[in-house]
C-alpha positions in Angstrom: 0.0 0.1 0.1 1.0 3.3 -1.0 1.5 6.1 1.2 0.4 9.3 -0.7 1.1 11.7 2.3 3.7 14.2 1.8 5.8 14.4 5.2 7.8 17.3 3.8 5.1 19.9 2.8 3.6 20.0 6.4 6.4 20.5 8.1 8.0 23.1 5.7 4.6 25.0 6.4 5.2 24.7 10.0 8.8 25.8 9.5 7.6 28.9 7.8 5.3 29.6 10.4 7.8 29.1 13.2 10.5 31.3 11.0 7.9 34.3 10.7 7.6 34.2 14.5 11.4 34.4 15.1 12.4 36.7 12.5 9.7 39.2 13.7 11.4 39.1 17.2 15.0 39.2 15.8 14.1 42.0 13.2 15.3 44.6 15.9 18.6 43.0 16.0 18.8 42.8 12.2 19.3 39.4 12.1 17.2 36.3 10.9 16.6 33.2 12.7 19.2 31.6 10.4 21.9 34.2 11.1 21.2 33.8 14.7 21.5 30.4 14.9 24.7 30.6 13.3 26.3 32.9 15.4 24.9 31.2 18.6 26.1 27.8 17.4 29.6 29.7 16.9 29.6 31.3 20.0 29.1 28.0 22.2 31.7 26.1 20.0 34.5 28.6 20.2 36.3 27.7 16.9 34.6 25.6 15.0 35.5 24.2 11.8 33.3 25.2 8.5 32.7 21.5 7.7 31.7 20.4 11.5 29.6 23.6 11.4 27.7 22.5 7.9 27.2 18.8 9.2 25.8 20.2 12.7 23.6 23.1 11.1 22.3 20.4 8.6 23.7 22.3 5.3 26.1 21.7 2.4 29.0 23.8 2.5 27.9 26.2 -0.5 24.6 27.1 1.7 26.7 27.5 5.0 28.8 29.6 2.8 26.1 32.1 1.5 24.8 32.0 4.9 28.0 33.4 6.8 29.1 35.8 3.8 27.0 38.8 5.5 28.2 38.2 8.9 31.5 37.9 8.2 30.9 41.0 5.9 29.2 42.8 9.0 32.3 41.9 11.4 30.5 39.2 13.7 32.4 36.2 12.7 35.7 35.8 11.7 37.7 32.9 10.3 40.9 31.4 11.5 43.5 28.8 10.7 42.7 25.3 11.9 45.6 23.0 13.3 47.1 21.5 10.5 46.2 17.9 12.0 42.6 19.1 12.3 41.9 19.9 8.7 39.4 17.8 7.1 40.6 19.1 3.4 42.2 22.1 1.8 39.0 24.0 2.0 38.4 23.7 5.7 38.8 26.5 8.1 37.6 27.2 11.4 34.9 29.9 12.3 34.8 32.1 15.8 32.8 35.0 16.8 34.6 38.5 17.1 33.9 40.6 19.9 31.4 42.3 17.7 29.7 38.9 17.3 29.8 38.3 20.6 27.9 42.0 21.6 25.5 41.2 18.9 24.6 37.7 20.4 24.4 39.1 23.7 21.9 42.0 22.5 19.7 39.3 20.4 19.3 36.3 23.3 16.7 38.1 24.5 14.5 38.7 21.6 15.2 35.1 20.6 14.0 33.8 24.1 10.6 35.9 23.7 10.2 34.4 20.4 10.7 30.6 21.7 8.6 31.7 24.8 5.9 32.9 22.0 6.0 29.5 20.3 5.7 27.2 23.6 3.1 29.4 24.7 1.3 28.7 21.5 2.1 25.3 21.2 1.9 24.5 24.8 5.0 23.1 26.7 4.7 19.7 26.5 3.6 19.8 22.6 6.7 21.9 22.2 8.9 19.4 24.0 7.5 16.5 21.9 7.6 18.3 18.7 11.4 18.9 19.1 12.1 15.3 20.5 10.2 13.9 17.3 12.2 16.3 15.4 15.8 15.4 16.6 14.9 11.7 16.5 13.6 11.9 12.7 16.6 13.8 12.1 19.0 11.2 13.7 17.2 8.6 11.5 17.6 10.1 8.1 21.3 10.6 8.6 21.3 7.2 8.9 20.6 6.7 5.1 
C-alpha cells in the first residue's frame, strides 16, 4: 500500500510559520533566525570547523558559505586557521565570533527567548518538547540513510 501523504509539505509549512515568529522578534537586532542560529552555534563552540558546522546545521558547504557571507561582512564572525592535523581538506577552516559578534549575540538573545516563549506558549510546553524530540529523532534516523 503506497502512502500518498507528503511528510515534507506540512513540516515546511510549520517551519515557515515558526521562522516568521523568530524573524519578527529578531528584527530589531537585524538578524534572521538562520543568522542567529549560526552565531549562537559558533558562540557555543568557540572556533568550529566550517565542515563540522555545516554538518551540525544540516547544510551543505555552499549553503553555509552563502549564509555566513553577510555575518563575516558585518564583522561578527571571523575565520581562523585550523591546526594542520585538524584539517579535513584544503577548504577547511575554523569560524569564531569576533568581539562584535559576541556583543550581537548577547543583544539578540533576549529577543530569541521572546520568540521561543511565544512558540512554547502557543504550542503548549508539552507539545513543544514533544515536537523537538520528534524532530531530533526523525533527523537522526534520516542521517542513517
